[in-house]
N, C-alpha and C positions, 0 to 999 in steps of 0.2 A: 504494500500500500504506500503510495507516494503522498506528498503533501496536498496536492489538489484533491485526491480522493478523501483524505482526512478532513479537509475543509468542507467538502461536499457532505460528508456524513454529519459533521457538526451542524451545518445549515439544515439538513433534513430532519435532524433530531432536536432542533432549536427549542421547540415548545417543551419537550421533555427536559432538556437541560436547564432551561429557565425555571421550570416548575421545581425541579430538584434543588436548584440554587435558592429559590424563595423558601422552600421547606427547610433547608439547612440554616438559612439566616433566621427564620422564625423560631426554629428549635433552639438555636443559640441564644436568642433573645429571651425565650421562655425559661431556659435553664438559668440564665443570669438573673432573671427576675425572681425566681423561686429559690435561688441559692442563698442561704443565710450569710450575713456579713461576718467576715473573719478579719481580725487584725493580727499583725505580726510585729513582735518586738525582738531585737537582737542585742546580744552582748558579745564582746570579744575578750578572750583570755590568751595570754602568752605563757608557754612553758619555758621557764628561764633556768639557767644553771647558776647557782650561787657558789662561787669558788671560795675555798678557804685561803687564808693568807699564806703566801709562800708556795702555792700550787705551781708545779712545773708546767712547761708548755705541753708536754705529753698529756698530763692530767687535764689541762684545759680542753685540749682537742678531744679527749675521751668523753668529757662531760657534754660538749656540744653534740658529738655524735650520738651519745646516749639519748639526749633530748629529742633529736630527730627520729630516733628509732621508736621511742615510746609514745610519740604524739598520736599515732594512729590507734594504738591500744587504748590510750586515754580517751580518744574521741568516742570509741565504742562504749566505754564505761559510762559516759554521761547519761545515756538513756537506760541505765540499769537501776535496779531497785536500791543499790547502795547509795546512789546520788538522789534519786527521786523520792524515796520514802521520807527522808528528813524534810524535804520541801513540802510534801503533803502534810506532814505533822505541823510544821512551823506556820503554814498559811491556812491550815484547816480546810484543805480542799476536799470536796465530796467526790473523790475519784480514787482509782488505784494506780499503782506504778505502771502497769502495762497500758492502761487507758491514757495516762498522762504522756507516756513515751510516744504515743501516736501523734501528739501535738508538738513534739520536740524534734528539732533537726540540728545535728552537729556536723560541721564541715571543716576540712583542713585544706589549705592550699598546697600545691606541689612544692616539696622541699621547704616547707614552712613549719614553724612551731606555734603558729597562731591558730587557735580554735574559735570558730564562730558558732554561737548557740542561738538558734531562733525558735521562738515559741509562738504558736498561733492560738487565738482565743476569740470568742465573740465579744469579750470585754477588753478594750484596749489597755486599761489600767492593770487589769489582772494579767494580761500577756506580759507587760513590763515587769511586774512583781515576780511572776514565776521565772522569767528569764534570769533576773538578778539573783533570785534565791537558788536557782540551779547552779549558777556560777559560784556562789559562796559555798554551797554544799560540795561541789566538786573540788574546790580549792582546799577545803577542810579535809576531805577524804584523802587527797594526795599528800598533804603535808603531815597529817597525823597518823596515817596508816600505810599508804603505799610507798611513800618516800621517807619514812622515819629512819634516820641514820645516826650513827655515833657522831659526836662533835668533831672528832679528828678525821672525818671522811674528807677525801680530796674535793668533792663537790656534792651539792645538794640540788634537787629539783624543787622549784617553787612555782606557784601560779601567780601571775601578775595580771590584774584586771587592766585592760587597755581602754575599754569603753563600756560604760554601764548602759543598760537598756533604757530607752526613753519611751514614753507613752506615745504610740503611733497616732497620727491625726487622720490618716486615710486608710481605708480598708484595703487589704490585698485581694479580697474576693467579696462579692463577685466582680469580675472585670468585664463590663459590658462590651467594650471595644474588642477585647480579645475573644470573647465568646462569639461575637458576630463574625469576626474574621475566621475563626475555626469552623463555625457553622457553614459559612460561605464556601470555604475550601472543601469541606467534607461533602456538602451538597453538590458543588460543581464537579468534584471528582466522581461522585456517585452517578450524576447525570451523564457525564461523558462515558463512564463505564457501562451503564445500562444501555446508552445509545449505541455504543460499539457492539454490545452483545446482541441487541435487536438487529443491527445491521448484519452481523454474522449469521443469525438465525433466519433472516429474511431471504427467501429464495426467489423472490420476484425479479423479473428482468427489469433492470434499471439503466444499465449502461451498454454501450456497444460491445464492450469487453465481455459482459455477461452473456450476450447473445452469441458472440463468436466462439466463446469457450464451451457453450452448451451444444451448439449445432455446428458441425464442421462443414459449413457452407457459407458462401459470401452473403453479406448484407446487401440486398439489392436496392433498398429504399427506406426512407423514413418519412412518416406522415405525422404532422403535428396534430394535437388534439383540437377538435373543432366543436365548440359548445353548441353550434347551430347545425350540427350534422344531420339531425332528424329532419330539419326543414329543407335542407339542400344536400341530399345524399349524392346526387350526380353533379358534383361541383365542377368537374372539367367542362361540362356542357352549360351549366347554369351560370357559372362565374369564371370564365376562362382566364381572366387576368388575376384571379386570386392566387396568393402564394401557395395555397393548398393544391390548386390545379397544376401549378408548376411542379409541385412535389410529385404528383402522379406522372407528369411527363418525364421527369427525371427517372422515375421508376421504369417507365417504358423504355427509356434509353438503355438502362442497365439490363433489362430483361432481354434486349436484342443480343446481348453478348452470350446468352445461354441458348440461342437458337441452334438447332442442328444445321450443319453446313448444307446450304442449298435446298433445304426442305422447310415446309411449314412447321411452325411450332405449336405444340399441343401442351397446354399448361393446366394442371389441376391446382386450384387455389383452395387451401384449407387452413385449419388452425387446430390447436390442441383442444380448445374448449369454445363454448358459445360466447358471443358478445365481444369478440376481439377484432371485429372489423373486416372479416374476410369477404363478405358479399359487397360491401362498399368498395373494397380494394379491387375486387374482380370487375365490378361495373365500371369504375372510373378508369381502370387500366385498359379495358376494352374500348372505351370512348377515346382514350388517348391514342391507342393504336389506329383506330378508324380515322381520326382527324389528321393522321400523318399520311393518309392515302392507302393504307393497307386494308385488305378485305378481312373482316373480323367476324367470327361467330362466337357469341357468348351463350353457353349452354348452362341451364340451371339444373345441375346434377343433384341438388338437395331435394329429393322427393319425399322428405319427411317434414321439413319446415321451409317450403319454397319462398323466396323473397324477390327474385329477379323481376317477375312480372309486376309485382307491386311497385318496385323501385322505378321501373320504366313506364308504368302506367299502361300496360298492354293486357290483353286477355290471355290468361294462363290456364284455362280449363282443359285444353288439349295441348299436348306437347311431347316431351321426351319419353315418358313412360308409354304413351300410346304408340309412338314410333317403334319402341323396342319390342312390344308385343305384336307388332304387325298390323295394328288397327288402322293406322294412317301412314302416309309417306312423309318423309321429312320435308319435302318441298311444299307440302300442303299446310304445315304448321309453323315453319320457321318464318319470322316476321322481320321485315326491315324496319329500322328505327332511325329517325332523323334523315338528314340529307346526305349523310356519308355512307360508307360501305359497312355499316354495323348491322348484323343480323342477330336476332334473339330467338333462342329455342327454349321456351318455358318448360317447367317440369311436367306439366300435364296432370292427369289423374293420379292421385296418391295411391300407389300400389301396396299390397301387403308384404312384398318382398323386394324392397329397393336394392339391397346389396346384391341379390342374385341377378337382377336386371342389369345393374351397372357392371357386373363382372362377366356378363354373358357374351357369347360370340356376336350377338346382335349389336351390342355396344361397341365392340371392336370394329365391326363392319361399318357402323355409323360414323365412327371417328375417321376411318379410312375414307369414307365418302366425303366428309366435311373437309378433309385436308386436300382433296382434289379441287375444291371450289374456293377455299379460303387460305389466306396467308397465316392467320393466327386463329387458333381455337382455344378459348378459355372456358374451363369447366369449374363452376362454383359447386363445391361439395360440402357435406356436413363436417363438423369437427371430427378429427380422426380418432380421438380417444373415446368418443361416445359411441360411434358405430364404425363398421369396416368399409363403408362406402368409398371414402376417399382413397383408401389403400388399394382396393380392388380395381378401381377405375384408373389409378395412376399407372398400372402396368401397361396400359394402352397409350399412355401419353409420353411426351418428351421427358416429363418429370413433374415434381410437385413444388409449389412455392408455399412455404409456411408463413402464416401471418401471426405475429405475437404482439400483444398490447402492452406497452410500457406501464409498469406499476401494477399490472394485473396478472399477466402470464407468469407462471413459476418455471424455474429452470428444470426441475425434474419432469414436469408434465410436457414441456417442450421437447426435452430429450427423448421421452418415451414416444411422443408423436413422430419424431424423425425415425426412431427405431422401427416403428410399425410400418412406415412407408418403405423403408429399406428391406424389411422382412417380406414385403410383398413383391420383391424383385423389381422395385422402382428406385428412384433416388430423389433426394431433396436438392433442387437446383439452387435454392437461395432462400433467404428470409426477408420479411418486410416488417418493420417496426411501426406500429400505429399508436395513436394517442400519445405522442411525445409531448411532454410538458413544455409549455411556452413561458413559464415563470417558475420561480422557486429554486430550491437547491439543485434539482436534477436538470435544470436548464443547462448548466455548465457541462453536463455529461453529453448532451445531445446538441447543444446550441450551435456549434460550428458545423456539425454534420447536417442538422435540420435546416440551417440557414442556406447552406450550399445546395441542399436538395430543393428548397423552395425557390431558389433563384437560378437554377440551371435550365437552360433552354435546350430542348431536344431537337 
C-alpha cells in the first residue's frame, strides 16, 4: 500500500475516524470530570557521608562509594512499614502501611545520592505533612538503626533534608488538557485502525487494481455513475454530447481491439449479479457501434427478466425464444431502430427452459446467420452467477464482457463469474466498470481513468 492508497482509505473512512476521535475526546473529558482531585507534595533528602577527623583519602573514597551503593536500597525502604508505621502513628492516619505506600513514590537520579519523596492526597495540606513526616521517619531509621556505628568509624551515613515539602496550590489530577489529548490520540488511533480493518475486510471492487487482480482480462471501459440513468438509459442517443456518451464511445473503441481478425464480433454482455448495469452497457455500446457506421444486432438473451424492448420502446412479445423454437423466422421479428444500422431482437415469449434454448444448436445457427448480415452482434444475458444462460451462450460467441459496478460488485463473486464462463469453454475478453464515483475518496482511484474515458473520441 502506497501513500495515495492510504490517503484514499482515510478519506473513505473519514466519518468513522471523526466519530472515533469525538468519542475519544468525550471519554477523556468525562474521565477528567469524574476523577477526584489529587494533590502532590514532594521533599528531597540527600544521603551524605560524615567523615571522621583524620580520615584518609582511601577512606573518603570508600565512604562516597558506599553512599552511592546504598541509595537504591534506601529508596526501596521508604515505602516499607519500618518508615510508614511511625508516620501513621504520629499523624493519626486512618490507613495502613500498604495503603499509604500506594500514595508514596520515591525516586533517585542516575549516579545520584538525592532521594525525592512524593506523596499524593486529596488534601493538599495532608500531602505536605505526610511527605515531611516520611522524610523525618526515614532519617531517624537510618541514623538510629541502619547506620548506627562506633564513634571511631572512618565514616558515617546521615540524611540531610534538602527541601521540605510545601503545600501544593494546584492539583496534579485530574489534568483536563492531558486527558483530552490522550483521548484524542486513542480515539484517532482506534478510528484509523478500524478503518484499515474495514478496508481489508471489504471485498468490493473499488479501484482498477482490484479489478485487474481479480479478473485476468483488460479493463475495456469505465462509466461514471449517473443519478439520472433511469430517465435516460440510452444516453448515447438521447444526449450524444454528454461525457457519459463519450465514455461509451471510448468503450466501443476498446472493444474493437478484441474483434476476431477479419470477422464479425459476437459479444455476450453479462455480470456477476443483478443491478450492475449490464443491459444499459449493452444498449449504449450497440448504439455507439451503429453510429460509427457498423451494422449492429442487439439480441436480448435475458429470457427471464427481459429489458431491451422496454429500454428501446419496441414491442417485445415475439422474439428470440420464438425464433429458437421455430415458431417464426428471425427476419420477421428483428426490428430496426433509429436511422442507423441498429437492429433489435427482443427476447420474445418467456420460455420454461431459457438455458436449454440458449445452448441449443438453434442458437448456434442463429448466431451464424446474424454474423453473415451484421458486423457486430451483442447479446445481453442474465447475471452469470444466478443462472447458466450467459455461460452456455458464450460458447457460440467471440467471448464475454463482464460488467462490474464500483462499490457494489465483490471480488470473489466477480472471480467466480469469470471462472464459470471459462469453464464453459469460452473466455472473458475484458471488463467494464460502471457506476464510478464522481466525488468523494474513491474519485482519486478512478478520476484520471474516468476523465480520459469521458473525453476520448472514437
